[in-house]
C-alpha positions in Angstrom: 23.9 -0.1 -50.2 23.9 1.8 -53.5 25.8 4.0 -55.9 24.8 7.6 -56.4 24.9 9.0 -60.0 24.3 12.7 -60.9 23.7 13.4 -64.6 24.1 16.9 -65.9 22.6 18.5 -62.7 21.6 22.1 -62.7 20.3 24.3 -59.9 19.1 27.9 -60.2 17.3 30.3 -57.9 15.3 33.3 -58.9 17.1 36.6 -58.1 15.5 39.3 -56.0 15.7 43.1 -56.2 19.1 44.3 -55.2 20.7 40.9 -55.4 23.7 40.1 -57.6 23.1 37.6 -60.3 25.7 35.1 -61.7 27.2 37.8 -63.9 27.9 40.0 -60.9 25.3 42.7 -61.9 22.3 43.7 -59.9 18.9 42.3 -60.7 16.5 45.2 -61.2 12.8 44.7 -60.4 9.7 46.7 -59.4 9.8 47.8 -55.8 7.3 46.1 -53.5 7.0 42.9 -55.5 8.0 39.7 -53.7 9.0 37.3 -55.0 10.1 39.0 -58.3 10.6 37.4 -61.6 14.1 38.3 -62.4 17.0 36.5 -64.1 17.9 33.2 -62.5 21.1 32.8 -60.5 22.9 29.6 -61.5 24.2 27.8 -58.3 25.1 24.5 -59.9 26.0 23.9 -63.6 26.9 20.7 -65.5 27.4 18.5 -62.4 28.2 14.9 -63.5 29.4 12.6 -60.7 29.2 8.9 -60.0 29.8 7.8 -56.4 30.6 4.1 -56.2 28.8 1.7 -53.9 30.4 1.9 -50.5 32.7 4.8 -51.5 33.5 7.7 -49.2 33.2 10.7 -51.5 34.2 14.2 -50.3 32.9 17.4 -51.8 35.3 20.3 -51.0 35.4 23.9 -51.9 35.2 27.5 -50.6 32.0 28.8 -49.0 29.3 29.5 -51.6 30.6 27.1 -54.2 27.4 25.0 -54.2 28.5 21.9 -52.3 25.8 22.0 -49.6 23.2 22.8 -52.2 24.3 19.7 -54.1 23.9 17.6 -51.0 20.4 19.0 -50.4 19.4 18.1 -53.9 20.5 14.5 -53.4 18.5 14.4 -50.1 15.4 15.9 -51.8 15.4 19.0 -49.7 15.8 21.2 -52.8 14.2 20.8 -56.3 16.2 20.1 -59.3 16.3 22.7 -62.1 17.7 20.2 -64.6 19.3 16.8 -64.8 18.8 13.4 -63.0 19.8 11.9 -59.7 20.0 8.1 -59.3 20.3 6.3 -56.0 21.0 2.6 -56.8 18.7 1.8 -59.8 16.0 4.3 -58.8 15.6 7.7 -60.4 14.8 9.9 -57.3 14.1 13.3 -59.0 10.5 13.3 -57.9 10.7 11.2 -54.7 10.2 13.0 -51.3 13.1 12.8 -48.9 11.5 10.0 -46.7 11.3 7.7 -49.7 14.9 8.0 -50.9 16.4 5.8 -48.2 19.0 8.4 -47.3 20.2 9.7 -43.9 21.7 13.2 -43.5 23.9 14.6 -40.7 23.6 18.3 -40.5 26.2 20.9 -39.4 24.1 22.1 -36.5 23.2 18.5 -35.3 19.4 19.1 -35.6 18.6 17.0 -32.5 15.2 17.2 -30.9 15.8 19.2 -27.7 12.8 17.6 -25.7 13.9 14.0 -26.5 16.5 12.0 -24.8 19.5 10.6 -26.6 17.8 7.2 -26.8 14.6 8.7 -28.4 16.6 10.9 -30.8 18.4 7.8 -32.1 15.2 5.8 -32.1 13.0 8.4 -33.8 13.7 7.4 -37.4 13.5 3.7 -36.6 10.0 4.2 -35.0 8.8 6.1 -38.1 10.0 3.3 -40.4 9.1 0.2 -38.4 7.3 1.2 -35.2 3.7 0.5 -36.2 1.5 -1.6 -38.4 1.3 1.0 -41.2 5.0 1.4 -41.5 5.7 -2.3 -41.3 3.8 -2.9 -44.5 7.0 -1.5 -46.1 10.3 -2.4 -44.7 9.7 -3.6 -41.2 11.9 -3.9 -38.1 13.0 -7.4 -38.8 14.5 -6.3 -42.1 16.3 -3.5 -40.3 18.0 -6.1 -38.1 19.0 -8.3 -41.1 20.6 -5.7 -43.3 24.2 -4.5 -43.2 27.5 -5.4 -41.6 26.7 -3.6 -38.4 24.5 -6.3 -36.9 26.8 -9.1 -38.2 29.8 -7.5 -36.5 28.9 -6.6 -32.9 25.5 -7.8 -31.6 27.0 -10.4 -29.5 29.6 -8.1 -28.0 26.9 -5.5 -27.0 24.8 -8.2 -25.4 27.7 -9.5 -23.4 28.3 -6.1 -22.0 24.7 -5.2 -21.2 21.6 -7.4 -20.9 19.0 -6.1 -23.4 15.9 -6.6 -21.3 16.0 -5.2 -17.7 13.2 -3.8 -15.7 14.4 -0.2 -16.1 14.5 -0.6 -19.8 11.0 -2.1 -20.0 9.7 0.8 -17.9 11.5 3.3 -20.2 10.1 1.8 -23.4 6.6 1.4 -21.9 6.7 5.1 -21.0 7.1 6.0 -24.7 4.0 4.0 -25.7 0.5 5.5 -26.1 -1.4 6.0 -22.8 -3.1 2.8 -21.7 -0.8 0.3 -23.5 1.5 -1.7 -21.3 3.1 -4.2 -23.7 6.3 -4.2 -25.7 5.8 -4.8 -29.4 8.2 -6.8 -31.5 9.0 -3.6 -33.5 9.9 -1.7 -30.3 12.1 -4.6 -29.2 13.9 -4.4 -32.5 14.3 -0.6 -32.1 15.7 -1.0 -28.7 18.3 -3.6 -29.8 19.3 -1.4 -32.7 19.6 1.8 -30.6 21.8 0.0 -28.0 24.0 -1.6 -30.7 24.6 1.8 -32.3 25.2 3.5 -28.9 27.8 0.8 -28.2 29.7 1.5 -31.5 29.7 5.2 -30.8 30.5 4.8 -27.1 27.5 6.8 -25.9 25.8 4.0 -23.9 26.0 6.1 -20.7 24.3 9.1 -22.4 21.1 7.5 -23.5 18.9 9.1 -20.8 20.3 12.6 -21.2 18.8 15.5 -23.1 20.8 17.3 -25.8 21.3 20.4 -23.6 23.2 18.1 -21.2 25.7 17.1 -23.9 29.0 18.5 -25.1 29.5 19.4 -28.8 31.3 16.1 -29.5 28.6 14.1 -27.8 25.9 15.8 -29.7 27.7 15.0 -32.9 28.0 11.4 -32.0 24.2 11.3 -31.3 23.5 12.9 -34.7 25.8 10.2 -36.3 24.0 7.5 -34.3 20.6 8.6 -35.5 21.8 8.4 -39.1 23.6 5.0 -38.6 20.6 3.4 -36.8 18.4 3.7 -39.9 20.9 1.7 -41.9 20.2 3.7 -45.1 21.6 3.2 -48.6 23.5 6.5 -48.5 24.9 8.8 -45.8 25.0 12.5 -46.5 27.1 14.6 -44.1 27.1 18.4 -44.3 30.2 19.8 -42.5 29.5 17.8 -39.4 32.7 18.7 -37.6 32.8 22.5 -38.2 31.5 23.2 -34.6 34.1 21.1 -32.8 37.5 22.2 -31.4 40.7 21.0 -33.2 41.4 18.0 -31.0 37.9 16.7 -30.9 37.6 17.3 -34.7 40.6 15.2 -35.3 39.3 12.4 -33.1 35.8 12.4 -34.6 37.2 12.5 -38.1 39.0 9.3 -37.5 35.9 7.8 -35.9 33.7 8.6 -38.8 36.2 7.0 -41.3 36.4 3.9 -39.2 32.6 3.6 -38.9 32.2 4.1 -42.6 34.7 1.3 -43.3 32.9 -1.0 -40.9 29.4 -0.3 -42.3 30.4 -0.1 -46.0 27.7 2.5 -46.6 28.0 4.9 -49.5 28.9 8.3 -48.0 29.0 11.8 -49.4 30.7 14.3 -47.1 30.8 18.0 -47.5 33.6 20.2 -46.1 35.5 23.4 -46.8 38.5 22.1 -44.9 41.0 20.5 -47.4 42.8 18.7 -44.5 39.5 16.8 -43.8 39.1 16.1 -47.5 42.6 14.7 -47.9 42.5 12.5 -44.8 38.9 11.1 -45.2 38.0 10.7 -48.8 38.5 7.8 -51.1 38.0 10.4 -53.8 37.6 14.1 -53.7 35.5 16.4 -55.9 36.9 20.0 -55.8 34.1 22.5 -56.5 34.2 26.2 -57.3 31.5 28.5 -58.6 29.0 25.7 -59.0 31.1 23.4 -61.0 33.4 20.4 -60.3 36.9 21.5 -61.1 38.6 18.1 -60.6 37.6 14.6 -59.3 40.5 12.4 -58.2 42.2 10.6 -55.4 43.7 12.8 -52.7 47.4 12.5 -53.7 46.5 12.9 -57.4 44.9 16.3 -56.6 48.0 17.3 -54.7 50.6 16.1 -57.3 48.6 16.7 -60.5 46.1 19.6 -60.0 43.9 20.2 -63.1 44.1 24.0 -62.9 45.4 26.8 -60.8 42.3 26.9 -58.5 42.8 23.3 -57.4 46.6 23.8 -57.0 46.0 26.7 -54.7 43.1 25.2 -52.8 44.7 21.8 -52.1 47.8 22.0 -49.8 48.6 23.9 -46.7 50.3 26.4 -46.9 48.9 26.9 -50.4 51.0 26.8 -53.6 53.1 29.9 -54.5 52.6 31.5 -58.0 54.8 33.7 -60.2 54.3 35.0 -63.7 57.2 34.0 -65.9 58.1 34.3 -69.6 58.9 31.1 -71.5 61.7 31.0 -74.1 62.2 27.9 -76.3 63.4 25.4 -75.8 63.4 25.2 -72.0 64.1 28.6 -70.3 61.7 30.4 -68.1 62.6 33.9 -66.9 61.4 36.5 -64.4 63.0 39.8 -63.4 64.2 38.1 -60.2 65.4 34.7 -61.5 66.1 32.4 -64.5 65.4 28.6 -64.5 66.1 25.9 -67.1 63.4 23.2 -67.2 64.0 19.5 -67.4 64.0 18.0 -71.0 60.6 16.4 -70.5 58.9 19.9 -70.8 60.1 20.7 -74.3 57.3 19.1 -76.3 54.5 20.3 -74.1 55.7 23.9 -74.2 56.4 24.3 -77.9 53.3 26.5 -78.6 54.1 28.8 -75.6 57.4 30.2 -77.0 57.7 33.9 -75.9 54.4 33.6 -74.0 53.7 34.3 -70.4 53.0 31.3 -68.1 52.2 31.0 -64.4 54.8 29.1 -62.4 53.6 27.3 -59.3 55.8 25.9 -56.6 54.7 24.5 -53.2 56.3 25.8 -50.0 57.9 22.5 -49.3 59.7 22.5 -52.7 61.6 25.7 -51.9 64.8 25.3 -49.9 67.3 27.7 -48.4 70.4 27.8 -50.7 73.3 29.9 -52.0 73.3 33.0 -54.2 72.8 32.0 -57.9 71.0 33.4 -61.0 68.5 30.5 -60.8 67.7 31.2 -57.1 65.3 33.7 -55.5 66.6 36.5 -53.2 64.0 37.1 -50.5 63.6 38.9 -47.3 61.8 37.3 -44.3 58.6 39.0 -43.1 57.2 36.5 -40.7 58.4 33.3 -38.9 55.8 30.8 -37.7 57.5 28.1 -35.6 55.1 25.2 -35.4 57.4 22.7 -33.6 57.6 20.0 -36.3 58.3 22.6 -39.0 58.8 26.3 -39.5 56.8 28.3 -42.1 58.3 31.5 -43.5 56.5 34.4 -45.2 58.9 36.2 -47.4 59.0 38.7 -50.3 61.3 39.1 -53.2 64.0 41.8 -52.5 63.5 43.3 -56.0 59.8 44.1 -55.8 57.8 44.3 -59.0 54.2 45.1 -59.9 53.2 41.4 -59.9 55.4 40.3 -57.1 53.7 38.6 -54.1 54.4 37.1 -50.8 55.9 33.6 -50.8 55.5 30.9 -48.2 58.4 28.5 -47.5 58.4 25.4 -45.3 61.8 24.7 -43.6 63.2 22.3 -41.0 62.4 23.3 -37.4 66.1 23.4 -36.4 66.9 26.1 -39.0 67.2 29.4 -37.2 65.7 32.3 -39.2 65.1 35.9 -38.1 62.6 38.5 -39.3 64.3 40.9 -41.8 67.0 38.3 -42.7 67.9 38.0 -46.4 67.8 34.5 -47.9 68.4 32.7 -51.2 65.8 30.1 -52.2 66.3 27.3 -54.7 63.4 25.8 -56.6 63.2 22.0 -57.1 62.9 21.8 -60.9 61.2 18.4 -60.9 58.5 19.7 -58.6 57.3 22.8 -60.5 53.9 23.3 -61.9 53.1 25.4 -65.0 49.7 26.9 -65.9 48.3 28.7 -68.9 48.4 32.4 -67.9 44.9 33.1 -69.5 42.9 30.0 -68.7 44.7 28.7 -65.6 44.6 25.1 -67.0 47.6 23.0 -66.0 50.3 22.2 -68.5 51.9 18.8 -68.1 55.1 17.4 -69.6 54.6 14.7 -72.2 
């Protein structure tokens, strides 16, 4: 296995007539020319990231932030504009995808429709070790000696199912060139590997089926099996669960994490779903507009977001925001409320006296309380009873130009009606403050 290091990675595409460039203005060009030489559109800028050997790294962000493009750069499916990509101790900038020892799982599965599940999983193995020419590199014997997968479960698979039966020999012989009726050592190794992986993914009974005969979840496990079977240095996964229903997505998410822990393979996983990111990743890189906004462990992102974007993106429902005025030493005011901050904020806020700030508070850190100057008076617009909790959408009763809807998480046994007026208290030790201009988080010192 290997670490993956990205050094100052840039990626740009040439704009076309009528397209918006990175400044939001239209690229003008001569009609009829294609492609046109117009200003480049920066998709990724100043990406520096080190993924540790065996780590499960998640790239998360909104659609269009560049996370899939970054994954394709690592895989070699896109060309770098600038910077370096290292896989282990090799600089792979100029290496084709097949020489990078990387396996990728795509969002749309990308299974060969005319091949059985068995042949889909075996395809990469046969290209790597199925003939004399390929075996001059890393042969099938090495495939069977590398990684924790073989050490873990080969005996268990063999106990459940004999490897060499007449039906299996016929099936493998059928895949050999016409006129050949022997089973090579490489093909035996491929068969053993395929059945071992199928056992881990619980798809042994599907090996003779075509992709059109599989459900979405089964197709996804086959795509995972094809990647796992190659035993690469790095797994790349591009939103592999987005086509599954909620229940199956949850089950497959747990299965992917369990398999990655067993295999110990460095994994880079792309998603726009912050729940997936929080539950799967050892560390998470939050991306926006082609840049990494913050790289941290899941709970650190939640409790200590680096800026307003991360604070709003991580957490469901998202964080609530209000513009407030700060008055030294510790008072923040708003037309609807006044709040005195804990003493630990005094030093950090010295330079912000009489300046606007952005106050952030998560829905779970607002609670129904009694009328008081420090509390918010709100009216309920929507009640979402989820069983284990109730989420309220409310608005301040004294509406202002910058007022917005707030979301509040309350206990499920608290009865609330639409149109009801409530007073909400803010947990002072749970507030977040951000610079009103830059959006960068301010932390007590």
